[in-house]
Backbone of each chain as ProteinMPNN parsed JSONL, in Angstrom:
{"seq_chain_A": "XXXXXXXXXXXXXXXXXXXXXXXXXXXXXXXXXXXXXXXXXXXXXXXXXXXXXXXXXXXXXXXXXXXXXXXXXXXXXXXXXXXXXXXXXXXXX", "coords_chain_A": {"N_chain_A": [[-18.964, -27.091, -1.09], [-18.385, -24.785, 0.603], [-15.611, -24.72, 0.435], [-15.284, -24.29, -2.257], [-16.383, -21.738, -2.454], [-14.529, -20.227, -0.92], [-12.125, -20.661, -2.35], [-12.726, -19.558, -4.885], [-13.313, -16.897, -4.231], [-10.894, -16.064, -3.185], [-9.332, -16.3, -5.457], [-10.558, -14.361, -7.071], [-10.025, -12.04, -5.591], [-7.281, -12.041, -5.736], [-6.934, -11.571, -8.451], [-8.005, -8.99, -8.628], [-6.167, -7.6, -7.027], [-3.899, -8.011, -8.533], [-4.533, -6.525, -10.818], [-4.554, -4.024, -9.603], [-1.847, -3.829, -8.967], [-0.862, -3.691, -11.547], [-1.862, -1.21, -12.354], [-0.42, 0.484, -10.632], [2.127, -0.103, -11.536], [1.988, 0.899, -14.105], [1.945, 3.626, -13.476], [4.5, 3.855, -12.432], [6.058, 3.384, -14.71], [5.122, 5.244, -16.656], [4.988, 7.684, -15.287], [5.107, 11.201, -15.203], [7.025, 12.666, -13.765], [9.716, 12.363, -11.34], [8.708, 12.144, -8.726], [6.174, 11.072, -9.156], [6.802, 8.517, -10.017], [7.939, 7.447, -7.689], [5.747, 7.5, -5.987], [4.112, 5.653, -7.318], [5.69, 3.38, -6.959], [5.529, 3.082, -4.208], [2.774, 2.501, -3.897], [2.84, 0.144, -5.307], [4.396, -1.66, -3.75], [2.814, -1.926, -1.504], [0.512, -3.108, -2.57], [1.646, -5.506, -3.418], [2.318, -6.611, -0.964], [-0.25, -7.052, 0.111], [-1.132, -8.943, -1.717], [0.584, -11.059, -1.108], [-0.414, -11.668, 1.426], [-2.918, -12.703, 0.701], [-2.063, -14.988, -0.638], [-1.038, -16.332, 1.544], [-3.406, -16.871, 2.961], [-4.599, -18.588, 1.173], [-2.932, -20.871, 1.043], [-2.929, -21.525, 3.682], [-0.685, -21.077, 5.261], [1.704, -19.783, 7.414], [4.073, -18.619, 6.702], [4.037, -16.793, 4.697], [3.062, -14.549, 5.905], [5.23, -13.516, 7.313], [6.911, -12.786, 5.239], [5.343, -10.742, 4.153], [5.399, -8.905, 6.233], [8.101, -8.195, 6.23], [8.297, -7.015, 3.719], [6.66, -4.779, 4.146], [8.168, -3.398, 6.082], [10.692, -2.89, 4.75], [9.88, -1.576, 2.451], [8.862, 0.826, 3.42], [11.218, 2.035, 4.399], [12.646, 2.299, 1.999], [11.01, 4.026, 0.516], [11.112, 6.354, 2.071], [13.82, 6.905, 1.818], [14.008, 7.457, -0.934], [12.375, 9.754, -1.071], [13.814, 11.54, 0.517], [16.077, 11.669, -1.047], [15.095, 12.973, -3.308], [14.569, 15.454, -2.212], [16.978, 16.465, -1.133], [19.114, 15.562, -2.637], [20.896, 13.775, -1.674], [21.117, 10.824, 0.321], [22.03, 10.12, 2.912], [23.144, 12.356, 5.286]], "CA_chain_A": [[-19.613, -25.793, -1.265], [-17.694, -23.634, 1.184], [-14.236, -24.616, -0.068], [-15.401, -23.658, -3.562], [-16.593, -20.304, -2.195], [-13.285, -19.599, -0.477], [-11.135, -20.716, -3.424], [-13.054, -18.607, -5.95], [-13.201, -15.493, -3.8], [-9.462, -15.748, -3.093], [-8.85, -16.09, -6.829], [-11.061, -13.061, -7.54], [-9.322, -10.933, -4.932], [-5.92, -12.002, -6.278], [-6.978, -10.906, -9.765], [-8.186, -7.555, -8.397], [-4.902, -7.039, -6.538], [-2.976, -7.998, -9.667], [-4.864, -5.35, -11.628], [-4.089, -2.841, -8.87], [-0.395, -3.747, -9.158], [-0.612, -3.241, -12.918], [-2.093, 0.243, -12.382], [0.713, 1.146, -9.981], [3.29, -0.269, -12.414], [1.791, 1.88, -15.181], [2.37, 4.941, -12.988], [5.966, 3.835, -12.305], [6.689, 3.465, -16.026], [4.707, 6.425, -17.378], [4.952, 8.872, -14.457], [5.839, 12.27, -15.88], [8.169, 13.15, -13.007], [10.291, 11.367, -10.438], [7.855, 11.9, -7.563], [5.094, 10.172, -9.56], [7.324, 7.15, -10.028], [8.109, 6.973, -6.307], [4.398, 7.237, -5.481], [3.69, 4.384, -7.903], [6.449, 2.303, -6.31], [4.951, 2.934, -2.87], [1.52, 1.752, -4.05], [3.163, -1.198, -5.812], [4.826, -2.596, -2.7], [1.686, -2.225, -0.604], [-0.329, -4.094, -3.247], [2.351, -6.795, -3.398], [2.19, -7.137, 0.4], [-1.609, -7.588, 0.26], [-1.196, -10.166, -2.525], [1.246, -12.112, -0.33], [-1.336, -12.081, 2.485], [-3.929, -13.608, 0.152], [-1.404, -16.285, -0.853], [-0.969, -16.981, 2.853], [-4.726, -17.422, 3.301], [-4.918, -19.692, 0.273], [-2.192, -22.08, 1.401], [-3.023, -21.689, 5.13], [0.708, -21.192, 5.686], [1.981, -18.476, 8.009], [5.371, -18.101, 6.284], [3.774, -15.633, 3.846], [2.864, -13.391, 6.764], [6.535, -12.924, 7.634], [7.378, -12.094, 4.032], [4.585, -9.497, 4.025], [5.896, -7.967, 7.244], [9.411, -7.69, 5.794], [8.058, -6.077, 2.617], [6.144, -3.535, 4.718], [9.28, -2.69, 6.738], [11.726, -2.406, 3.834], [9.283, -0.616, 1.536], [8.815, 2.122, 4.092], [12.564, 2.614, 4.429], [13.071, 2.706, 0.652], [10.263, 5.219, 0.084], [11.666, 7.494, 2.789], [15.125, 7.221, 1.238], [13.776, 8.107, -2.218], [11.854, 11.11, -0.87], [14.947, 12.354, 0.978], [16.976, 11.884, -2.173], [14.513, 14.019, -4.154], [14.611, 16.778, -1.569], [18.316, 16.967, -0.822], [20.139, 15.111, -3.553], [21.677, 12.696, -1.081], [20.263, 10.098, 1.255], [22.571, 10.241, 4.26], [23.9, 13.609, 5.346]], "C_chain_A": [[-18.74, -24.67, -0.711], [-16.246, -23.559, 0.731], [-14.224, -23.978, -1.451], [-15.533, -22.143, -3.414], [-15.275, -19.621, -1.842], [-12.276, -19.547, -1.619], [-11.431, -19.651, -4.483], [-12.93, -17.178, -5.487], [-11.736, -15.119, -3.609], [-8.897, -15.484, -4.48], [-9.284, -14.719, -7.344], [-10.285, -11.925, -6.889], [-7.875, -10.882, -5.395], [-5.891, -11.321, -7.645], [-7.125, -9.397, -9.581], [-6.882, -6.916, -7.93], [-3.858, -7.006, -7.647], [-3.23, -6.816, -10.585], [-4.392, -4.073, -10.94], [-2.587, -2.682, -9.02], [-0.062, -3.268, -10.559], [-0.817, -1.733, -13.039], [-0.9, 0.983, -11.775], [1.957, 1.052, -10.861], [3.219, 0.682, -13.602], [2.267, 3.254, -14.735], [3.889, 4.985, -12.808], [6.61, 4.036, -13.673], [6.4, 4.806, -16.689], [5.0, 7.73, -16.645], [5.728, 10.022, -15.032], [7.066, 12.721, -15.094], [8.591, 12.099, -11.983], [9.378, 11.098, -9.256], [6.661, 11.014, -7.904], [5.566, 8.725, -9.548], [7.477, 6.604, -8.611], [6.761, 6.659, -5.685], [3.872, 5.913, -6.022], [4.398, 3.215, -7.26], [5.899, 2.02, -4.919], [3.653, 2.13, -2.928], [1.803, 0.32, -4.473], [3.562, -2.127, -4.679], [3.71, -2.884, -1.72], [0.756, -3.251, -1.242], [0.329, -5.469, -3.244], [2.249, -7.439, -2.021], [0.805, -7.747, 0.614], [-1.768, -8.883, -0.532], [-0.537, -11.332, -1.785], [0.347, -12.588, 0.798], [-2.413, -13.01, 1.935], [-3.326, -14.966, -0.21], [-1.329, -17.06, 0.448], [-2.303, -17.576, 3.259], [-5.001, -18.649, 2.448], [-4.21, -20.979, 0.686], [-2.271, -22.386, 2.884], [-1.635, -21.861, 5.736], [1.14, -19.824, 6.197], [3.328, -17.908, 7.589], [5.182, -16.864, 5.41], [3.579, -14.375, 4.672], [4.192, -12.709, 7.069], [7.115, -12.2, 6.434], [6.664, -10.758, 3.873], [5.082, -8.457, 5.013], [7.228, -7.356, 6.811], [9.243, -6.708, 4.641], [7.573, -4.743, 3.155], [7.267, -2.719, 5.34], [10.227, -2.072, 5.725], [11.157, -1.412, 2.838], [9.198, 0.761, 2.138], [10.181, 2.801, 4.067], [12.971, 3.102, 3.047], [12.312, 3.943, 0.183], [10.793, 6.467, 0.771], [12.999, 7.913, 2.169], [14.97, 7.919, -0.101], [13.3, 9.545, -2.029], [12.962, 12.039, -0.384], [15.902, 12.666, -0.162], [16.436, 12.974, -3.096], [14.691, 15.386, -3.528], [16.025, 17.313, -1.46], [19.381, 16.558, -1.816], [21.071, 14.072, -2.963], [20.837, 12.071, 0.016], [20.734, 10.305, 2.678], [23.428, 11.495, 4.318], [24.913, 13.546, 6.473]], "O_chain_A": [[-18.391, -23.73, -1.424], [-15.688, -22.465, 0.642], [-13.308, -23.232, -1.797], [-14.897, -21.372, -4.133], [-14.943, -18.572, -2.393], [-11.64, -18.516, -1.84], [-10.534, -18.934, -4.927], [-12.491, -16.319, -6.252], [-11.365, -13.97, -3.847], [-8.092, -14.573, -4.671], [-8.502, -14.002, -7.968], [-9.926, -10.955, -7.557], [-7.286, -9.803, -5.447], [-4.953, -10.59, -7.965], [-6.472, -8.613, -10.27], [-6.526, -5.826, -8.376], [-3.031, -6.096, -7.704], [-2.297, -6.178, -11.073], [-3.894, -3.154, -11.591], [-2.086, -1.569, -9.179], [0.901, -2.527, -10.752], [-0.059, -1.05, -13.729], [-0.428, 1.977, -12.326], [2.747, 1.993, -10.933], [4.236, 1.207, -14.056], [2.911, 3.972, -15.5], [4.502, 6.033, -13.007], [7.591, 4.77, -13.795], [7.307, 5.443, -17.223], [5.232, 8.761, -17.276], [6.911, 9.862, -15.333], [8.06, 13.123, -15.699], [7.915, 11.089, -11.788], [9.268, 9.954, -8.813], [6.176, 10.279, -7.043], [4.839, 7.823, -9.13], [7.181, 5.436, -8.358], [6.623, 5.682, -4.948], [3.26, 5.138, -5.287], [3.791, 2.168, -7.035], [5.813, 0.866, -4.498], [3.439, 1.21, -2.138], [1.107, -0.608, -4.06], [3.114, -3.273, -4.642], [3.656, -3.976, -1.155], [0.262, -4.153, -0.566], [-0.349, -6.484, -3.084], [2.11, -8.657, -1.909], [0.677, -8.814, 1.215], [-2.447, -9.81, -0.09], [-1.034, -12.457, -1.826], [0.331, -13.779, 1.109], [-2.793, -13.981, 2.588], [-4.003, -15.989, -0.1], [-1.524, -18.275, 0.475], [-2.346, -18.662, 3.838], [-5.565, -19.633, 2.927], [-4.813, -22.053, 0.682], [-1.738, -23.406, 3.322], [-1.436, -22.694, 6.62], [0.969, -18.818, 5.507], [3.71, -16.834, 8.054], [6.046, -15.988, 5.375], [3.884, -13.271, 4.22], [4.279, -11.481, 7.084], [7.732, -11.143, 6.57], [7.283, -9.759, 3.507], [5.18, -7.274, 4.685], [7.463, -6.162, 6.995], [9.941, -5.697, 4.573], [8.009, -3.689, 2.691], [7.33, -1.503, 5.16], [10.541, -0.884, 5.806], [11.861, -0.495, 2.413], [9.432, 1.759, 1.455], [10.291, 3.986, 3.756], [13.563, 4.172, 2.911], [12.887, 4.814, -0.471], [10.914, 7.519, 0.144], [13.28, 9.101, 2.011], [15.702, 8.865, -0.394], [13.754, 10.45, -2.728], [13.047, 13.188, -0.816], [16.462, 13.759, -0.247], [17.196, 13.797, -3.608], [14.936, 16.368, -4.228], [16.25, 18.504, -1.674], [20.458, 17.154, -1.838], [21.938, 13.544, -3.658], [19.948, 12.716, 0.574], [19.937, 10.628, 3.559], [24.33, 11.678, 3.501], [25.653, 14.505, 6.693]]}, "seq_chain_B": "XXXXXXXXXXXXXXXXXXXXXXXXXXXXXXXXXXXXXXXXXXXXXXXXXXXXXXXXXXXXXXXXXXXXXXXXXXXXXXXXXXXXXXXXXXXXXXXXXXXXXXXXXXXXXXXXXXXXXXXXXXXXXX", "coords_chain_B": {"N_chain_B": [[-0.711, -30.365, 9.687], [-2.807, -27.762, 8.754], [-5.615, -27.259, 6.516], [-7.123, -25.197, 4.001], [-9.603, -26.064, 3.288], [-10.758, -26.996, 5.568], [-12.074, -24.971, 6.706], [-14.944, -23.797, 8.302], [-18.341, -23.014, 7.212], [-19.486, -20.742, 8.429], [-17.274, -19.243, 9.048], [-16.121, -18.964, 6.597], [-17.681, -17.278, 5.022], [-17.537, -14.52, 6.134], [-14.756, -14.23, 5.72], [-14.524, -14.346, 2.916], [-16.056, -12.095, 2.199], [-14.593, -10.004, 3.405], [-12.128, -10.266, 2.1], [-12.798, -9.785, -0.613], [-13.875, -7.195, -0.438], [-11.661, -5.752, 0.55], [-9.72, -6.087, -1.505], [-11.095, -4.924, -3.632], [-11.336, -2.256, -2.798], [-8.643, -1.576, -2.725], [-8.044, -1.792, -5.446], [-9.621, 0.283, -6.452], [-8.294, 2.487, -5.328], [-5.824, 2.253, -6.659], [-6.606, 2.63, -9.291], [-7.351, 5.259, -9.133], [-4.816, 6.332, -8.931], [-4.036, 6.289, -11.571], [-6.031, 7.78, -12.893], [-6.275, 10.388, -11.787], [-5.343, 13.859, -12.213], [-3.249, 15.691, -11.386], [-0.085, 15.683, -9.582], [-0.386, 16.219, -6.854], [-3.01, 15.568, -6.441], [-2.928, 12.853, -7.027], [-1.474, 11.956, -4.918], [-3.208, 11.329, -2.893], [-4.611, 9.07, -3.613], [-3.509, 6.268, -3.373], [-3.603, 5.82, -0.629], [-6.003, 4.751, 0.042], [-5.753, 2.009, -0.473], [-3.729, 1.45, 1.333], [-4.813, 1.969, 3.819], [-7.68, 1.133, 4.239], [-7.724, -1.19, 2.606], [-5.54, -2.721, 3.601], [-6.341, -3.11, 6.29], [-8.754, -4.579, 5.994], [-7.957, -6.928, 4.572], [-6.034, -7.967, 6.284], [-7.664, -8.504, 8.486], [-9.241, -10.554, 7.391], [-7.242, -12.499, 7.087], [-6.53, -12.864, 9.775], [-8.931, -13.963, 10.819], [-9.088, -16.339, 9.345], [-6.727, -17.8, 10.161], [-7.151, -17.897, 12.897], [-9.469, -19.432, 13.137], [-8.697, -21.805, 11.874], [-6.509, -22.718, 13.398], [-7.602, -22.749, 15.844], [-7.203, -20.881, 17.944], [-6.529, -17.631, 19.381], [-5.295, -15.194, 17.154], [-2.976, -12.681, 16.687], [-1.054, -11.678, 15.021], [-1.273, -10.263, 12.602], [-2.054, -7.772, 13.328], [0.257, -6.392, 13.76], [1.152, -5.782, 11.132], [-0.943, -4.096, 10.338], [-0.733, -1.937, 12.199], [1.836, -1.06, 11.604], [1.731, -0.288, 8.877], [-0.287, 1.669, 8.972], [0.921, 3.554, 10.568], [3.213, 4.277, 9.085], [2.547, 5.104, 6.472], [1.403, 7.836, 6.354], [3.712, 9.287, 7.087], [5.544, 8.709, 5.013], [4.13, 9.77, 2.775], [3.86, 12.445, 3.457], [6.534, 13.288, 3.487], [7.15, 12.824, 0.796], [5.386, 14.567, -0.48], [6.389, 17.001, 0.445], [8.909, 16.947, -0.745], [8.167, 17.041, -3.443], [6.894, 19.517, -3.525], [9.041, 21.197, -2.958], [10.652, 20.706, -5.21], [8.941, 21.683, -7.217], [8.831, 24.375, -6.53], [11.448, 25.176, -6.896], [11.568, 25.118, -9.654], [9.952, 27.237, -10.3], [7.232, 26.679, -10.727], [3.818, 26.955, -11.899], [1.744, 25.742, -10.619], [1.938, 25.511, -7.872], [1.651, 27.422, -4.848], [3.634, 30.343, -4.301], [6.445, 31.116, -2.155], [6.647, 33.703, 0.4], [7.6, 37.076, -0.583], [11.068, 37.745, -1.179], [11.98, 35.543, 0.061], [13.822, 32.792, -0.652], [13.453, 29.491, -1.751], [15.29, 26.962, -0.226], [17.263, 24.04, 0.28], [18.063, 23.84, 2.915], [16.176, 25.132, 4.34], [13.908, 23.678, 4.197], [11.57, 21.815, 6.017], [11.976, 18.833, 7.892]], "CA_chain_B": [[-0.867, -29.153, 8.885], [-4.215, -27.482, 8.465], [-5.919, -26.903, 5.141], [-8.156, -24.185, 3.861], [-10.907, -26.698, 3.132], [-11.323, -27.256, 6.893], [-12.73, -23.759, 7.185], [-16.403, -23.947, 8.29], [-19.044, -22.034, 6.387], [-19.721, -19.489, 9.154], [-16.05, -18.444, 8.979], [-15.739, -18.727, 5.197], [-18.425, -16.142, 4.44], [-16.875, -13.236, 6.42], [-13.427, -14.155, 5.091], [-14.707, -13.993, 1.5], [-16.514, -10.705, 2.067], [-13.495, -9.101, 3.756], [-11.109, -10.317, 1.039], [-13.257, -9.109, -1.827], [-13.986, -5.756, -0.171], [-10.321, -5.177, 0.667], [-9.028, -5.984, -2.795], [-11.798, -3.958, -4.487], [-10.958, -0.908, -2.363], [-7.269, -1.356, -3.176], [-8.061, -1.556, -6.891], [-10.15, 1.631, -6.677], [-7.21, 3.416, -5.034], [-4.787, 2.219, -7.69], [-7.141, 3.254, -10.506], [-7.217, 6.692, -8.895], [-3.424, 6.694, -9.228], [-3.941, 6.53, -13.016], [-7.014, 8.713, -13.428], [-6.184, 11.765, -11.307], [-4.55, 14.627, -13.169], [-2.028, 16.31, -10.865], [0.632, 14.86, -8.601], [-0.915, 16.42, -5.497], [-4.234, 14.774, -6.36], [-2.574, 11.427, -7.008], [-0.876, 11.613, -3.624], [-4.235, 10.847, -1.977], [-5.306, 7.863, -4.056], [-3.112, 4.946, -2.872], [-3.855, 5.627, 0.806], [-7.174, 3.886, 0.161], [-5.268, 0.639, -0.349], [-2.86, 1.21, 2.492], [-5.558, 1.976, 5.078], [-8.828, 0.226, 4.26], [-7.374, -2.476, 2.027], [-4.695, -3.479, 4.526], [-7.107, -3.517, 7.478], [-9.729, -5.622, 5.66], [-7.313, -8.196, 4.211], [-5.408, -8.51, 7.491], [-8.737, -9.09, 9.293], [-9.573, -11.845, 6.789], [-6.162, -13.435, 7.422], [-6.641, -13.179, 11.206], [-10.058, -14.87, 11.046], [-8.741, -17.649, 8.798], [-5.768, -18.552, 10.977], [-7.714, -18.124, 14.225], [-10.416, -20.554, 13.076], [-8.005, -23.041, 11.491], [-5.631, -23.201, 14.467], [-8.385, -22.817, 17.069], [-6.708, -19.996, 19.005], [-6.52, -16.24, 18.96], [-4.097, -14.815, 16.392], [-2.902, -11.226, 16.592], [0.159, -11.28, 14.294], [-1.544, -9.329, 11.512], [-2.181, -6.423, 13.889], [1.573, -5.772, 13.536], [1.185, -5.182, 9.798], [-1.883, -2.969, 10.311], [-0.157, -0.808, 12.94], [3.014, -0.544, 10.925], [1.339, 0.421, 7.642], [-1.049, 2.875, 9.296], [1.847, 4.553, 11.102], [4.278, 4.731, 8.187], [2.068, 5.71, 5.225], [1.382, 9.304, 6.383], [5.079, 9.828, 7.131], [6.09, 8.615, 3.659], [3.484, 10.656, 1.816], [4.191, 13.834, 3.802], [7.89, 13.567, 2.988], [7.116, 12.861, -0.664], [4.729, 15.814, -0.855], [7.314, 18.109, 0.681], [9.952, 16.912, -1.769], [7.582, 17.501, -4.698], [6.678, 20.964, -3.396], [10.357, 21.82, -3.066], [11.078, 20.655, -6.61], [8.113, 22.589, -8.015], [9.196, 25.769, -6.239], [12.739, 25.433, -7.53], [11.353, 25.369, -11.084], [8.969, 28.322, -10.431], [6.039, 26.128, -11.357], [2.621, 27.762, -11.677], [0.686, 25.0, -9.923], [2.071, 25.588, -6.421], [1.792, 28.793, -4.378], [5.014, 30.732, -4.014], [6.743, 31.602, -0.811], [6.558, 35.16, 0.516], [8.651, 37.75, -1.329], [12.338, 37.859, -0.492], [12.371, 34.254, 0.604], [14.099, 31.825, -1.701], [13.46, 28.134, -1.201], [16.583, 26.285, -0.236], [17.103, 22.764, 0.97], [18.301, 23.917, 4.351], [15.0, 25.67, 5.008], [12.794, 22.729, 4.169], [11.443, 21.042, 7.25], [12.076, 17.387, 7.685]], "C_chain_B": [[-2.336, -28.955, 8.548], [-4.392, -27.093, 7.005], [-7.063, -25.922, 5.105], [-9.533, -24.814, 3.785], [-11.528, -27.065, 4.473], [-12.116, -26.078, 7.419], [-14.252, -23.953, 7.161], [-17.077, -22.792, 7.579], [-19.222, -20.71, 7.11], [-18.463, -18.633, 9.199], [-15.704, -18.102, 7.542], [-16.425, -17.499, 4.631], [-17.806, -14.793, 4.826], [-15.492, -13.112, 5.806], [-13.551, -13.741, 3.635], [-15.096, -12.536, 1.35], [-15.373, -9.739, 2.346], [-12.438, -9.075, 2.652], [-11.549, -9.538, -0.182], [-13.354, -7.605, -1.605], [-12.611, -5.109, -0.126], [-9.636, -5.043, -0.669], [-9.74, -5.019, -3.729], [-11.423, -2.534, -4.104], [-9.535, -0.582, -2.817], [-7.222, -1.056, -4.669], [-8.582, -0.163, -7.193], [-9.061, 2.672, -6.413], [-6.162, 3.431, -6.12], [-5.288, 2.773, -9.008], [-7.09, 4.772, -10.367], [-5.815, 7.188, -9.172], [-3.239, 6.968, -10.716], [-4.788, 7.713, -13.426], [-6.772, 10.154, -12.996], [-5.125, 12.534, -12.094], [-3.225, 15.133, -12.602], [-1.368, 15.406, -9.837], [0.022, 14.992, -7.221], [-2.269, 15.757, -5.333], [-3.918, 13.303, -6.249], [-2.01, 10.994, -5.674], [-1.916, 11.001, -2.685], [-4.738, 9.458, -2.331], [-4.817, 6.577, -3.394], [-3.301, 4.76, -1.375], [-5.101, 4.8, 1.052], [-6.737, 2.431, 0.344], [-4.484, 0.423, 0.915], [-3.602, 1.407, 3.811], [-6.655, 0.919, 5.057], [-8.466, -1.154, 3.72], [-6.555, -3.332, 2.977], [-5.499, -3.982, 5.724], [-8.037, -4.674, 7.138], [-9.044, -6.953, 5.365], [-6.612, -8.806, 5.42], [-6.467, -9.107, 8.415], [-9.145, -10.455, 8.738], [-8.53, -12.89, 7.149], [-6.234, -13.846, 8.893], [-7.757, -14.169, 11.462], [-9.715, -16.269, 10.558], [-7.833, -18.431, 9.737], [-6.316, -18.825, 12.37], [-8.66, -19.316, 14.207], [-9.68, -21.852, 12.782], [-7.167, -23.596, 12.637], [-6.306, -23.188, 15.822], [-7.798, -22.011, 18.214], [-6.708, -18.577, 18.482], [-5.21, -15.902, 18.282], [-4.076, -13.302, 16.288], [-1.695, -10.762, 15.781], [-0.118, -10.174, 13.283], [-1.746, -7.911, 12.016], [-0.866, -5.658, 13.72], [1.615, -5.069, 12.189], [0.284, -3.968, 9.755], [-1.26, -1.753, 10.981], [1.001, -0.201, 12.165], [2.634, 0.259, 9.678], [0.625, 1.716, 7.985], [-0.14, 3.959, 9.865], [2.774, 5.106, 10.035], [3.774, 5.416, 6.932], [1.989, 7.234, 5.298], [2.767, 9.923, 6.388], [5.681, 9.84, 5.732], [5.481, 9.663, 2.74], [3.729, 12.114, 2.158], [5.572, 14.201, 3.304], [7.909, 13.703, 1.471], [6.464, 14.15, -1.145], [5.63, 17.008, -0.647], [8.412, 18.145, -0.365], [9.418, 17.426, -3.093], [7.36, 19.008, -4.669], [7.989, 21.715, -3.564], [10.833, 21.849, -4.51], [10.267, 21.6, -7.475], [8.486, 24.036, -7.76], [10.528, 26.138, -6.86], [12.538, 25.798, -8.997], [10.397, 26.52, -11.327], [7.712, 27.837, -11.133], [4.813, 26.952, -10.988], [1.622, 27.066, -10.771], [0.786, 25.117, -8.412], [2.173, 27.06, -6.02], [3.25, 29.1, -4.061], [5.192, 31.056, -2.544], [6.626, 33.119, -0.794], [7.768, 35.804, -0.16], [9.92, 37.852, -0.499], [12.836, 36.543, 0.074], [12.658, 33.323, -0.56], [14.109, 30.437, -1.087], [14.838, 27.514, -1.293], [16.438, 25.009, 0.571], [17.269, 22.882, 2.48], [17.091, 24.467, 5.091], [13.867, 24.67, 5.082], [12.762, 21.94, 5.475], [11.543, 19.566, 6.926], [10.694, 16.766, 7.943]], "O_chain_B": [[-3.015, -29.883, 8.108], [-3.45, -26.658, 6.344], [-7.862, -25.823, 6.037], [-10.524, -24.191, 4.165], [-12.709, -27.411, 4.524], [-12.76, -26.175, 8.464], [-14.806, -24.247, 6.102], [-16.481, -21.736, 7.367], [-19.122, -19.653, 6.486], [-18.558, -17.417, 9.37], [-15.072, -17.079, 7.279], [-15.829, -16.757, 3.85], [-17.563, -13.976, 3.937], [-15.086, -12.019, 5.412], [-12.793, -12.897, 3.157], [-14.561, -11.819, 0.504], [-15.194, -8.763, 1.618], [-11.916, -8.016, 2.305], [-10.792, -8.735, -0.728], [-12.967, -6.822, -2.472], [-12.41, -4.037, -0.697], [-9.032, -4.009, -0.955], [-9.091, -4.357, -4.539], [-11.214, -1.691, -4.977], [-9.25, 0.539, -3.239], [-6.471, -0.189, -5.115], [-8.063, 0.513, -8.081], [-8.916, 3.628, -7.176], [-5.655, 4.494, -6.478], [-4.506, 3.329, -9.779], [-6.825, 5.488, -11.333], [-5.628, 8.327, -9.599], [-2.394, 7.778, -11.097], [-4.347, 8.558, -14.205], [-7.041, 11.069, -13.774], [-4.149, 11.96, -12.577], [-2.189, 15.019, -13.257], [-1.99, 14.493, -9.292], [-0.085, 14.008, -6.489], [-2.655, 15.412, -4.216], [-4.55, 12.579, -5.48], [-2.055, 9.814, -5.326], [-1.563, 10.242, -1.783], [-5.236, 8.739, -1.465], [-5.651, 5.83, -2.882], [-3.172, 3.638, -0.886], [-5.261, 4.213, 2.122], [-7.268, 1.713, 1.191], [-4.547, -0.649, 1.516], [-3.062, 1.039, 4.855], [-6.573, -0.078, 5.774], [-8.85, -2.17, 4.299], [-6.829, -4.52, 3.147], [-5.36, -5.136, 6.13], [-8.116, -5.645, 7.89], [-9.488, -7.996, 5.845], [-6.592, -10.027, 5.571], [-6.204, -10.117, 9.068], [-9.368, -11.398, 9.496], [-8.869, -14.026, 7.477], [-6.031, -15.013, 9.23], [-7.58, -15.116, 12.23], [-9.994, -17.26, 11.231], [-8.121, -19.579, 10.076], [-6.0, -19.852, 12.971], [-8.665, -20.122, 15.137], [-9.992, -22.889, 13.368], [-7.115, -24.811, 12.832], [-5.702, -23.555, 16.83], [-7.895, -22.437, 19.365], [-6.869, -18.346, 17.283], [-4.139, -16.27, 18.764], [-5.054, -12.698, 15.848], [-1.336, -9.586, 15.835], [0.689, -9.259, 13.116], [-1.631, -6.953, 11.251], [-0.864, -4.438, 13.558], [2.048, -3.921, 12.09], [0.662, -2.928, 9.215], [-1.253, -0.662, 10.41], [1.133, 1.02, 12.079], [3.153, 1.352, 9.454], [0.887, 2.751, 7.371], [-0.394, 5.148, 9.67], [3.098, 6.294, 10.067], [4.493, 6.237, 6.363], [2.469, 7.893, 4.375], [2.985, 10.965, 5.77], [6.256, 10.841, 5.305], [6.194, 10.359, 2.018], [3.802, 12.95, 1.257], [5.774, 15.288, 2.763], [8.585, 14.572, 0.922], [6.93, 14.761, -2.107], [5.644, 17.929, -1.463], [8.809, 19.215, -0.826], [10.11, 18.159, -3.8], [7.604, 19.698, -5.658], [8.04, 22.746, -4.234], [11.348, 22.86, -4.988], [10.813, 22.25, -8.366], [8.461, 24.849, -8.684], [10.725, 27.271, -7.299], [13.23, 26.665, -9.53], [10.048, 26.769, -12.482], [7.191, 28.506, -12.025], [4.756, 27.565, -9.922], [0.742, 27.717, -10.207], [-0.196, 24.847, -7.719], [2.725, 27.864, -6.772], [4.001, 28.233, -3.614], [4.23, 31.244, -1.8], [6.518, 33.75, -1.845], [8.82, 35.181, -0.3], [9.869, 38.023, 0.719], [13.981, 36.441, 0.515], [11.774, 33.099, -1.387], [14.701, 30.224, -0.029], [15.472, 27.551, -2.348], [15.579, 24.916, 1.449], [16.68, 22.108, 3.235], [16.97, 24.305, 6.305], [12.973, 24.79, 5.919], [13.788, 21.466, 5.963], [11.229, 19.127, 5.82], [10.533, 15.551, 7.828]]}, "name": "protein", "num_of_chains": 2, "seq": "XXXXXXXXXXXXXXXXXXXXXXXXXXXXXXXXXXXXXXXXXXXXXXXXXXXXXXXXXXXXXXXXXXXXXXXXXXXXXXXXXXXXXXXXXXXXXXXXXXXXXXXXXXXXXXXXXXXXXXXXXXXXXXXXXXXXXXXXXXXXXXXXXXXXXXXXXXXXXXXXXXXXXXXXXXXXXXXXXXXXXXXXXXXXXXXXXXXXXXXXXXXXXXXXXXXXXXXXXXX"}
């Protein structure tokens, strides 16, 4: 009973997160301007990080947690670099 | 190695509720990314996923591993703290970059600077 409950709710939340990633990907592809694409990319990596956490719960394996932490760290750096690039035209001054 | 099926019912129910709530909130935020009309409106939508969604799903993960391994687990607090600290910084920088670009093009949607002041990259605050 309870394993069925957990398995199905994890599957449902993975589907919801997948749809959220699809929405963010739509904004990356369609976005009328560059800042829209960067915003979509930012949402995309956060959704991917949450999806990795649900994979970690499903397999009861803590290696996914470390991958999620690395995605959170590197995504922040890349978004900052993109925003700086939009403002100044170069990343490192 | 522990398995998910070892999770007792009293722990499984809050984990399910937290997971479903977190992913639903994240989906609502990402739908807002599509539905909202202007960039400055869209800037607000994904923060729903990066605040509430992250906190709820990380709590579900903490409960799962704490019950399965029979000890207190605080690793996921790292992700929560990091995301909550970095999202406002990212979005403020992105909003400033968008404002700068709109002012360069004399766009109608953003307020202009005072007369005599021309926007230049060296004036923009970091």
